[in-house]
C-alpha positions in Angstrom: -73.9 60.4 61.7 -73.9 56.6 62.0 -75.1 56.2 58.3 -72.3 58.6 57.1 -69.4 56.7 58.6 -70.0 53.4 56.6 -70.7 55.5 53.4 -67.4 57.4 54.0 -65.5 54.1 54.6 -66.9 52.7 51.3 -65.9 55.9 49.4 -62.4 55.8 50.9 -62.1 52.1 50.0 -63.2 52.8 46.4 -60.8 55.8 46.3 -57.9 53.7 47.6 -58.8 50.9 45.1 -59.0 53.2 42.1 -56.4 55.7 43.1 -53.7 53.3 44.4 -54.4 49.6 44.3 -55.8 49.2 40.7 -52.9 51.3 39.1 -50.4 49.2 41.0 -52.1 46.0 40.1 -52.1 47.0 36.4 -48.4 47.8 36.6 -47.7 44.4 38.2 -49.7 42.7 35.4 -47.6 44.6 32.8 -44.4 43.6 34.6 -45.5 39.9 34.7 -46.2 40.0 30.9 -42.7 41.5 30.3 -41.2 38.8 32.5 -42.9 36.1 30.5 -41.7 37.6 27.3 -38.1 37.9 28.7 -38.3 34.3 29.9 -39.2 33.2 26.4 -36.3 35.2 25.0 -34.0 33.7 27.5 -35.2 30.2 26.6 -34.7 30.9 22.9 -31.2 32.3 23.7 -30.3 29.1 25.5 -31.6 27.0 22.6 -29.5 29.1 20.1 -26.4 28.7 22.3 -26.9 24.9 22.4 -27.3 24.9 18.6 -24.2 27.1 18.2 -22.2 24.8 20.4 -23.4 21.7 18.5 -22.4 23.4 15.2 -19.0 24.4 16.6 -18.4 20.8 17.6 -19.3 19.6 14.1 -17.1 22.3 12.6 -14.2 21.1 14.8 -14.5 17.6 13.5 -13.5 18.7 10.0 -9.8 18.6 9.3 -8.1 22.0 9.2 -6.7 21.3 5.8 -10.2 20.8 4.4 -11.5 24.0 6.0 -8.5 25.9 4.5 -9.2 24.5 1.1 -12.9 25.4 1.4 -12.0 28.9 2.4 -9.7 29.2 -0.6 -12.4 27.9 -2.9 -15.0 30.3 -1.8 -13.7 33.1 0.5 -16.0 35.2 2.6 -14.6 38.5 1.3 -13.0 40.0 -1.8 -9.3 39.6 -1.5 -7.9 41.2 -4.7 -4.3 40.9 -3.7 -4.5 37.2 -2.7 -6.4 36.4 -6.0 -3.8 38.2 -8.1 -0.9 36.5 -6.2 -2.6 33.0 -6.7 -3.1 33.6 -10.4 0.5 35.0 -10.8 1.8 31.9 -9.0 -0.1 29.6 -11.4 1.1 31.6 -14.4 4.8 31.6 -13.2 4.6 27.8 -13.0 4.0 27.7 -16.7 6.2 30.5 -17.8 3.3 32.8 -18.4 3.9 36.5 -17.8 0.9 38.4 -16.2 0.7 42.1 -16.8 -1.8 44.9 -17.1 -4.1 43.6 -14.3 -7.0 46.0 -14.3 -7.6 47.3 -10.8 -10.6 45.8 -8.9 -11.4 49.1 -7.3 -13.9 49.8 -4.6 -15.9 51.8 -7.2 -16.4 48.6 -9.2 -17.6 46.8 -6.2 -19.8 49.7 -5.1 -21.3 49.9 -8.6 -22.1 46.2 -8.4 -23.6 46.6 -5.0 -25.7 49.6 -6.2 -26.9 47.9 -9.3 -28.0 44.7 -7.6 -31.6 43.8 -8.3 -33.8 42.4 -5.6 -33.0 38.8 -6.7 -29.3 39.5 -6.4 -29.7 40.8 -2.9 -31.0 37.4 -1.9 -27.9 35.7 -3.3 -25.5 34.4 -0.7 -22.5 35.1 -2.9 -21.1 38.0 -4.9 -18.9 38.1 -8.0 -16.4 40.4 -9.6 -14.6 40.3 -13.0 -10.8 40.8 -13.2 -9.2 41.7 -16.6 -5.6 41.0 -17.3 -3.2 40.5 -20.1 -0.8 37.5 -20.2 2.0 36.8 -22.5 2.8 33.2 -23.4 3.1 30.6 -26.1 -0.1 28.9 -27.1 0.9 25.6 -25.4 1.9 27.4 -22.1 -1.3 29.4 -22.2 -3.4 26.3 -22.5 -1.5 24.6 -19.7 -2.1 27.8 -17.6 -5.8 27.6 -18.3 -5.9 24.0 -17.3 -4.1 24.8 -14.0 -6.6 27.6 -13.4 -9.4 25.2 -14.0 -7.9 22.7 -11.5 -7.2 25.3 -8.9 -9.3 25.5 -5.7 -10.4 29.1 -6.4 -13.7 29.3 -8.3 -12.9 31.2 -11.5 -14.8 31.5 -14.7 -13.3 32.7 -18.0 -15.7 35.3 -19.3 -13.7 36.8 -22.1 -10.7 36.0 -24.1 -8.9 37.8 -26.9 -5.4 37.5 -28.3 -3.0 39.3 -30.5 0.0 37.8 -32.3 3.1 39.9 -32.6 4.8 39.4 -36.0 8.3 38.5 -34.9 7.6 36.7 -31.6 6.6 33.1 -30.9 4.4 34.3 -28.0 0.9 35.8 -27.9 -0.7 38.5 -25.8 -3.9 37.1 -24.4 -6.4 39.4 -22.8 -8.5 37.4 -20.4 -11.5 38.2 -18.2 -11.8 36.1 -15.1 -14.9 36.1 -12.9 -14.5 35.0 -9.3 -16.9 34.6 -6.4 -17.1 35.2 -2.7 -19.6 34.6 0.1 -21.6 37.6 1.2 
């Protein structure tokens, strides 16, 4: 009987170790590794917050007027209405009449998004073409194009056709304008 008691104590110790202590120890090791991972994530988060704060401080050093001009030059969304209003204001300054603005519909934008190649998906900007007809004299149209060229909004003329009515000193110009925005 004296030889059985130490053997039973050893068996109970091994049973307690493998049945209770070792699984708990493994769980504690797993929790410690999760803690280390979360500590790294927290440190990275603090680093990113510091970087964000520094960038915000730098952004706040720029004059508001310059930031507004930059936003107008390359907006961060497609604002059809604002674009048409800006172009109409430029045209009105020169006595140019804007008409027949082709709708920049969501379908056009969706088609562009669908048809983007893999290289286009890496671009940080998008573009859209706006077609319109303007009525003006040749000199006024040239002045309108120069104003459009000098405006803050990035606009490229991608197509231009004109018709000359027989009895009028004005022309009907059909113009295609390509504009850009940040994605």
